[in-house]
Every structure is written in structure tokens, then in C-alpha cells.
N, C-alpha and C positions, 0 to 999 in steps of 0.2 A: 504494500500500500504506500510505503514511503517513496518508492521509486516512481510510482505513478504521480504522486504529488510533486516530486521534483521535476518531472517531465512537464507537467502542466505549468508550474511556476516558471520554468525555463522558457516554455513556449510564449507565455505572456510577457516575459522580460524581452525576448526577441521581438515580439510584436510591438512593444512600446518603443524599442530602439529604432526599428524600421519606420514606425510612424513619425518619430522625431526627425529622422533623416528625410523622409518624404516631405514633411512640412518645411524643413530648411531648404531643400532643393526646389520646392514649389515657389517659395518666396523669392529665392534667387532668380528663378526663371521669370517670374512676374516682373521683378525689378529690371532685369535685362531687357525684357520686351517693352517695358515702359520707356526706358532710355532709348531704345531703338526707334520707337514710334516718335518720340520727341525729336530725335536727331533727324529723322526723315521729314518731319513737319518743318523744322527750321531750315533744313536743306532745300526743301521745295520753296519756302518763302524767300530764301536768299537767291535762288535761281529766278524766281519771279521778279524780284527787285533788279537783278542783273539785266533781264530782258527789258524791263520798263526803262531802266537807265539808258540802255543802248538805243531803244526806240526814241527817247527824248533827245539823245545826242545826235542821232541821224536826222530827226525831224527838222532841226535847225539848218541842216546843210543840203538836204535833198528834197525832191518832190515826194509827197506822201505816198504815192503809188509805189515808188522805188523803195521807200523805207519799209513798207509792208512786205515787199518781195524779199528784201534782205533779211528782215526779221523772220520770215517764213523759212528761209534757208538756214538761218542760225538756229531756230527752234528745232528744225528737222535734224540738224547736226547734233544738237544736244540730246534729242530723243534717241537718235541712232547710237550715240556714244553710251548712253545709259543702258540701252538694250544690249549692246555688245558686251558691256561690263557684267551684265547679269547672266550671260551664257555660262554654262558649266565648263570648266576647264578640263582638258584631258591631261592626265598625269603621264609625264614622259618617263619611259623606262629606259635606263641606260645599261 
């Protein structure tokens, strides 16, 4: 009977330790996801300000039609660069 009691107590001790580990890892993951989301939000805002500043700078020098054309090319380049960076990389084996 004593052996069964020790097994049950050991099981619940293990369960408690795993629960604490799960809680700690869940909080760490949540914090990292929050930082990632905030970083992406601020990065998107910075990119929007960059595009707006470039539009204002070009609006003084060029015809508005050409400014929109140049801005479309710049935005397409930015989008292409971001999409290219998001592609999975192949690991090179040497």
C-alpha cells in the first residue's frame, strides 16, 4: 500500500512541475508574440511614414501623375522585397 501511495504522490508532484513549466512557457510565448505584433505594427507605421514623406518630397518637384507612378513602383518594390524576405530559405549542405 505504501508503494502505491508513493507512486500517486510522485505522479502529482510530476504533474505540478509540468504544469508550472507549461505556465512559464505559455507566458513567455505570449510575451514574445506581443512584442512581435508591436514590432510589426511600428514597422508598418514607419514604412507608411516613409512612403508619405517620399510622396511629399516628389510632389514639390514633379507632376502629380508622375509622382503617383513613382510611388507605385516604390511600393511594389517594397512589397516584393518583403515577400522575398518571407520565403523559406533552403539550407545548403556542404
